[in-house]
C-alpha positions as CSV (number, residue, x, y, z in Angstrom):
1,M,0.0,0.0,0.0
2,K,1.4,3.4,-1.0
3,G,0.9,6.6,0.9
4,K,0.6,5.1,4.4
5,I,0.8,7.5,7.3
6,A,2.9,6.5,10.4
7,L,2.5,8.5,13.5
8,E,4.3,7.0,16.5
9,E,7.8,7.4,15.2
10,A,10.6,8.5,17.5
11,F,13.6,10.8,17.2
12,C,16.4,11.9,19.6
13,L,18.6,15.0,19.9
14,P,22.0,14.3,18.4
15,R,23.7,15.8,21.4
16,L,22.2,13.0,23.5
17,E,23.4,10.2,21.2
18,E,25.7,8.6,23.7
19,K,23.0,8.6,26.4
20,Q,20.5,7.1,24.0
21,K,23.0,4.4,23.1
22,W,23.3,3.5,26.8
23,W,19.5,3.6,27.1
24,A,19.1,1.5,24.0
25,S,21.4,-1.2,25.4
26,L,18.6,-2.0,27.9
27,F,16.1,-3.0,25.2
28,A,17.6,-3.0,21.7
29,V,19.4,-6.1,20.4
30,D,21.6,-3.8,18.3
31,A,22.0,-0.6,20.3
32,E,24.4,1.0,17.7
33,K,21.8,0.5,14.9
34,H,19.0,1.7,17.0
35,T,20.9,4.9,18.0
36,K,21.9,5.6,14.4
37,E,18.3,5.3,13.3
38,I,16.7,7.4,16.0
39,V,19.0,10.4,15.6
40,D,18.5,10.4,11.8
41,I,15.6,12.5,10.4
42,Q,16.2,13.2,6.8
43,N,18.3,10.3,5.3
44,I,17.8,6.7,6.6
45,R,14.2,7.6,7.6
46,I,13.1,9.0,4.3
47,E,14.8,6.2,2.4
48,K,12.9,3.7,4.3
49,M,9.7,5.6,3.8
50,D,10.2,5.6,0.0
51,R,11.1,1.9,0.0
52,H,8.1,0.8,2.0
53,G,5.3,3.1,0.8
54,V,5.1,5.5,3.8
55,G,3.9,8.8,2.3
56,Y,4.0,10.8,5.5
57,M,5.5,10.4,9.0
58,I,4.7,12.2,12.2
59,L,7.7,12.3,14.5
60,S,7.8,12.6,18.3
61,Y,10.5,12.8,20.9
62,T,11.5,9.5,22.4
63,A,10.4,8.5,25.9
64,P,10.7,9.6,28.6
65,G,11.6,13.0,27.3
66,V,10.3,16.0,29.2
67,Q,8.3,13.7,31.5
68,D,11.5,12.6,33.3
69,I,12.5,16.2,34.2
70,Y,10.9,17.3,37.5
71,D,12.4,20.8,37.6
72,L,9.9,23.0,35.7
73,S,12.4,25.4,34.3
74,E,14.6,22.6,33.0
75,A,11.6,20.8,31.6
76,N,10.5,23.9,29.8
77,A,13.9,24.5,28.4
78,F,14.3,21.0,27.1
79,A,10.9,21.1,25.5
80,V,11.8,24.3,23.7
81,E,15.1,22.8,22.5
82,V,13.4,19.7,21.2
83,N,10.6,21.6,19.5
84,D,13.0,24.1,17.9
85,Y,15.2,21.2,16.7
86,I,12.5,19.1,15.1
87,A,10.8,22.1,13.5
88,E,14.1,23.0,11.7
89,Q,14.7,19.4,10.7
90,I,11.3,18.9,9.0
91,K,10.7,22.3,7.5
92,D,12.0,21.4,4.1
93,Y,9.8,18.3,3.9
94,P,6.2,19.5,4.4
95,D,4.7,16.7,2.2
96,R,6.7,14.0,4.0
97,L,7.3,14.9,7.7
98,G,5.4,16.4,10.5
99,A,5.8,16.4,14.3
100,L,4.0,16.3,17.6
101,A,5.2,18.9,20.1
102,Q,6.8,18.1,23.5
103,V,4.6,19.8,26.0
104,S,5.9,22.7,28.1
105,S,4.8,26.3,28.8
106,Q,5.9,27.1,25.2
107,P,2.9,27.7,22.9
108,L,2.1,25.0,20.3
109,S,3.9,26.7,17.4
110,Y,5.7,25.8,14.2
111,G,2.5,24.2,12.8
112,F,2.9,21.1,14.9
113,L,0.1,18.6,14.3
114,G,-0.6,17.9,18.0
115,A,1.2,17.1,21.2
116,L,2.7,14.0,22.8
117,V,3.3,13.3,26.5
118,N,5.1,10.2,27.8
119,D,2.5,9.1,30.4
120,T,3.0,10.6,33.9
121,Q,5.2,13.5,34.7
122,R,8.0,12.9,37.2
123,N,7.4,15.2,40.2
124,D,10.5,14.8,42.3
125,A,14.1,13.5,42.3
126,S,13.2,10.1,43.6
127,G,10.6,9.2,41.0
128,D,8.1,8.3,43.7
129,S,5.8,11.2,43.0
130,M,4.2,11.6,39.6
131,I,1.6,13.8,38.0
132,F,-1.4,12.4,36.2
133,Y,-3.5,14.7,33.8
134,D,-6.9,13.3,34.8
135,D,-8.1,15.8,37.4
136,P,-9.7,19.2,37.0
137,S,-6.5,21.1,37.7
138,W,-5.5,20.2,34.1
139,D,-8.7,21.4,32.5
140,A,-7.0,24.5,31.1
141,F,-4.5,22.3,29.3
142,W,-7.3,20.1,27.8
143,Q,-9.3,23.2,26.9
144,T,-6.2,24.5,24.9
145,C,-6.1,21.2,23.0
146,T,-9.7,21.4,22.1
147,E,-9.5,25.1,21.2
148,L,-6.5,24.4,18.9
149,D,-8.4,21.4,17.6
150,V,-5.3,19.1,17.7
151,P,-5.0,15.5,19.0
152,F,-3.0,14.5,22.1
153,Y,-0.9,11.3,22.1
154,L,-0.6,9.6,25.4
155,H,2.6,7.5,25.0
156,P,4.2,5.1,27.5
157,R,7.3,5.7,29.7
158,N,9.6,3.8,32.0
159,P,8.5,3.1,35.6
160,T,10.5,5.1,38.3
161,G,11.1,5.3,42.0
162,V,9.4,2.9,44.4
163,F,7.2,1.6,41.7
164,M,10.2,0.5,39.7
165,E,11.8,-0.9,42.9
166,K,8.8,-2.8,44.2
167,L,6.8,-3.8,41.1
168,W,9.1,-4.0,38.1
169,A,12.8,-4.5,39.2
170,P,12.0,-8.0,40.5
171,R,10.3,-8.7,37.1
172,K,12.6,-6.8,34.9
173,W,11.7,-8.7,31.7
174,L,8.2,-7.3,31.9
175,I,9.4,-3.6,31.7
176,G,8.5,-1.8,28.5
177,P,6.5,-3.3,25.6
178,P,5.9,-6.8,27.2
179,F,3.7,-5.3,30.0
180,S,4.6,-2.1,31.9
181,F,3.9,0.3,29.1
182,A,0.4,-0.9,28.6
183,Q,-0.2,-1.0,32.4
184,G,0.8,2.6,32.8
185,V,-1.1,4.1,29.8
186,S,-4.3,2.1,30.3
187,L,-4.4,3.3,34.0
188,H,-3.9,6.9,32.9
189,L,-6.5,6.8,30.1
190,L,-9.1,5.0,32.1
191,G,-8.5,7.6,34.9
192,M,-9.3,10.3,32.3
193,V,-12.5,8.5,31.5
194,T,-13.6,7.9,35.1
195,N,-12.5,11.4,36.4
196,G,-14.6,13.1,33.7
197,V,-12.0,14.6,31.4
198,F,-14.0,13.6,28.3
199,D,-17.2,14.8,29.8
200,R,-15.8,18.2,30.5
201,H,-14.0,18.4,27.1
202,T,-16.3,16.6,24.7
203,R,-14.2,17.4,21.6
204,L,-10.9,16.2,23.0
205,Q,-9.1,13.7,20.8
206,V,-6.6,11.3,22.5
207,I,-4.5,8.7,20.8
208,I,-3.0,5.6,22.4
209,G,-0.7,3.2,20.7
210,H,-0.1,-0.6,20.5
211,L,-3.6,-1.5,19.5
212,G,-5.0,0.2,22.6
213,E,-2.6,-0.8,25.4
214,H,-4.8,-3.9,26.2
215,I,-8.0,-1.9,26.7
216,P,-10.0,-3.2,23.7
217,F,-9.6,-6.7,24.9
218,D,-11.2,-5.8,28.2
219,L,-13.8,-3.5,26.7
220,W,-16.8,-5.7,27.4
221,R,-15.8,-6.3,31.0
222,I,-14.9,-2.6,31.7
223,N,-18.2,-1.5,30.2
224,H,-20.2,-4.1,32.2
225,W,-18.6,-3.0,35.5
226,F,-18.9,0.7,34.8
227,E,-22.5,0.5,33.8
228,D,-23.9,-2.3,36.0
229,V,-21.9,-1.9,39.2
230,K,-19.7,1.3,39.4
231,K,-22.3,3.8,38.2
232,P,-25.0,2.5,40.7
233,L,-22.2,2.9,43.3
234,G,-21.5,6.5,42.4
235,L,-19.3,6.6,39.2
236,N,-20.6,9.6,37.3
237,C,-19.3,9.3,33.8
238,K,-22.0,10.7,31.5
239,K,-21.3,8.2,28.7
240,T,-20.2,4.6,28.3
241,I,-16.6,3.6,27.7
242,R,-17.7,2.5,24.2
243,H,-19.0,6.0,23.5
244,Y,-15.6,7.6,24.5
245,F,-13.9,5.2,22.1
246,Q,-16.2,6.3,19.4
247,E,-16.0,10.0,20.0
248,N,-12.7,10.8,21.8
249,I,-10.2,7.9,21.7
250,W,-8.1,6.5,18.9
251,I,-5.7,3.6,18.8
252,T,-2.8,2.8,16.5
253,T,-1.1,-0.3,15.2
254,S,2.3,0.8,16.5
255,G,4.5,-2.2,17.5
256,H,1.6,-4.7,17.3
257,F,1.7,-6.4,13.9
258,S,-1.0,-9.0,14.3
259,T,-3.8,-9.3,11.8
260,P,-6.1,-11.3,14.1
261,T,-5.6,-8.8,16.8
262,L,-6.3,-5.9,14.4
263,K,-9.4,-7.6,13.2
264,Y,-10.6,-8.0,16.7
265,C,-10.1,-4.2,17.4
266,V,-12.0,-3.4,14.2
267,E,-14.9,-5.5,15.5
268,E,-14.8,-3.8,18.9
269,I,-14.2,-0.2,18.1
270,T,-14.5,0.0,14.2
271,D,-11.9,0.8,11.6
272,S,-12.9,4.5,11.9
273,R,-10.9,4.9,15.2
274,I,-7.7,3.0,14.2
275,L,-4.6,4.5,12.8
276,S,-1.6,2.8,11.3
277,S,1.9,3.3,12.8
278,I,5.2,1.4,13.1
279,D,6.9,2.5,16.4
280,Y,10.2,3.0,14.5
281,P,13.0,2.5,15.4
282,F,11.9,0.5,18.5
283,E,10.3,-1.8,15.9
284,S,11.5,-2.7,12.5
285,F,10.3,-0.4,9.8
286,E,10.3,-3.3,7.4
287,D,8.3,-5.6,9.7
288,G,5.6,-3.0,10.3
289,S,5.2,-1.9,6.7
290,N,5.3,-5.3,5.2
291,W,2.8,-6.7,7.7
292,Y,0.3,-3.9,7.0
293,D,0.7,-4.2,3.2
294,Q,0.0,-8.0,3.4
295,A,-2.7,-7.8,6.1
296,D,-6.0,-9.5,5.2
297,L,-8.3,-6.5,5.4
298,E,-11.0,-5.3,3.1
299,D,-9.6,-2.6,0.8
300,G,-11.7,0.2,2.2
301,K,-10.8,-0.6,5.8
302,K,-7.1,-0.9,5.0
303,R,-7.1,2.5,3.3
304,R,-9.0,4.1,6.2
305,I,-6.6,2.7,8.8
306,G,-3.5,3.1,6.6
307,K,-4.0,6.8,5.7
308,D,-7.5,8.3,5.5
309,N,-8.3,8.4,9.2
310,A,-4.9,10.1,10.1
311,A,-5.2,12.5,7.2
312,K,-8.5,13.7,8.5
313,L,-7.6,13.7,12.1
314,F,-4.4,15.7,11.6
315,K,-5.9,17.8,8.8
316,L,-3.1,16.9,6.4
317,G,-3.0,18.4,2.9
318,N,-1.2,16.8,0.1
319,F,1.5,14.3,0.9
320,K,3.3,11.6,-1.2
321,D,0.9,9.1,-2.7
322,A,-2.0,10.6,-0.8
323,K,-4.4,9.8,-3.6
324,K,-3.2,6.3,-4.4
């Protein structure tokens, strides 16, 4: 399929290449290759896009990014640096590359297509304290997202502090994509649902990756318990969890290249709320692209998931192979 859009695709500042190489050694089989790919914007990346039919890519800063910096002034400075850097890198490729902003006190400028946050914000040096965005104190932020009419990507991050020590360090092989990422993001998103964020901001659009961070597979059970037990006990969500997935929540195929699983998600939440992605370079560009091209989906569904949904959500104009 030509003209695919990929939108959970990471980059890193070149000045942090050595730090990224150390970080990559914790999860990448080939840390050198991973680091080379993640710091590249205009060469390896675009060559892979051309070879594998990706017409447009939306880049975002690798986790944990700003969310690991607890000092506000340092966090703001880093976000500005990242946003300035990626804006300069993509400006000559308007029909191939876009970006999601790192969130700080800086206005959403440069024509960024939305914002991405790596789950909870570290709130102290220890990592024991973290900030969720699911209570009314964050309403001004969500109101800004809806006023700008841009989507918000809730991306995973690494566990920290006592949570790392007690929950994950003794089970280190579950850290990251095998389990901890989904556990963190699903808690955060469902907290936004149950704490009324989508009721207060009915036009807010939130994206989560990896075919929904396990939530679609529990959707019946979550809906049953919310509607038949929790609401009679006091939960005051105005709508059902299924409604929020139809009106406010999107999922992507990033890093989850299973056709039976994708078909299940289509059945549960429909193809109108699913977006194609790769999760490059944490996943193989070739694996993600080839899987999607060969996936046994009806042509209209494949096109909607592969490009049309994202083009509409991000209000993209012309991009390579958009019409094919």
